[in-house]
N, C-alpha and C positions, 0 to 999 in steps of 0.2 A: 786715715783714709778708710773708706768703706771697704768691706770685704764682700766679694761676690760669692755665689754658690760653690765655686771651686776653691775658695779660700784665697783668691787673688785680690790684690789691692787695686782699687779704681783711682785713677788720677783725678784730682779736682779740675773743674772746668777751666779755671784760670790758668792752670799749668798746661792743659791741652791747647788752650788758645795761644799761649806764649810759644809753645813748641811749633804750632802751625805757622805763626807769624815769623818765627825764626827760619823755618824751612822756606817760606816764600821769600824772605829777605836773601837767603843764600842763593835762590834761583835768580833773583834780580841781579845780585852781584856777579853771578856767572853769565849774565845776559841770556838767560834761557826763559824769559817771560815775554809773552806777546800780549798786547791789549788791542782788541778789535772793537769796532763800534757795536756790531751786533752779529749774531750767527743765526741765519735762517735758511731753511730749505723749503722751496715751494711744494715739493712732494718728497716722500720718504725714499730717497735713492742713495745708496752707499756711494755710488760713483760721484755724485755731486759733492758729498762730504769729503771724499778722498781728494778730489780736485781742489777743494778749498784748502785742505792741509798742505797739499803740494805747492799751491800758490804762496802759502805762508812760509814755505821752506822747512816744513816738518817732515823728517825722513823716517825716524824710528819711534813713532808713537808720541802721544802727548796726553796731558790731562786738560780737559776743557771744562772751565768753571763758568757756569751761566748764572744769571741773576734770577731767572724764572724758568719754569718748566716749558719746554717746547717739544711737543710730541713728534713732529717731523724730524727735528734735529736728533732727538734720542733714537728714533728708528733708523735714521741714516747712519749714525755713528756707532751704534752698539756693536756692529759686526766688524769694525776695523781693528786689526791686530794691534796690540799694545797701546790702545787708546781708551781712556776712561772719560765718561761724561758725569759731572757732578754739579749740584747746586752749590753756590758759594757757601751757604750755611752748613753744608754737609762735608766740607773739606776737612781733612786732618793731615797731620805731619807726614804720616806714612804714604798717603796718596800723593802728596806733593813731591816727595823725594823719590818715589819709585819710577816716575816717568821723566824722560829727558827734558821735554818742553812743557811749559805751563801756559795755557791760553785762557785769558780772561775776556769776557765782554766788558765794555767800559763801565756799565752800572755795577757789575760784580766787583770789579777792581776798586771802584769808588766806595763800595760797601766795606771792603776789607780795610782800605786806608782809613775810613772813618771809624773803624772799630765796631761796626754793627754786624759783622759776620760772626755768628754765634760760635 
């Protein structure tokens, strides 16, 4: 494996992808994954985003994985405690495991299932 500037080893992409997929599978088996059709906010308001999380039954934070960038959703959700917003291509095992719930948009979940999430 490659060594970085601090002398640490970097994991190969395939190993990182396997770790991420194993973390997602563990969340699915624990029934902590939600798949929604789409996440959208007409205006960047945190109150709207919190109401959506409450309606989904999320109490103590979540990782929201989206298939494409949405500026209003990002601005609405960035200030919510213990909640992270990521593109599905940017997910890693640590992000998946550190939050209690994992929320996917349907196209993002389909991308992971198809193996196209980098």
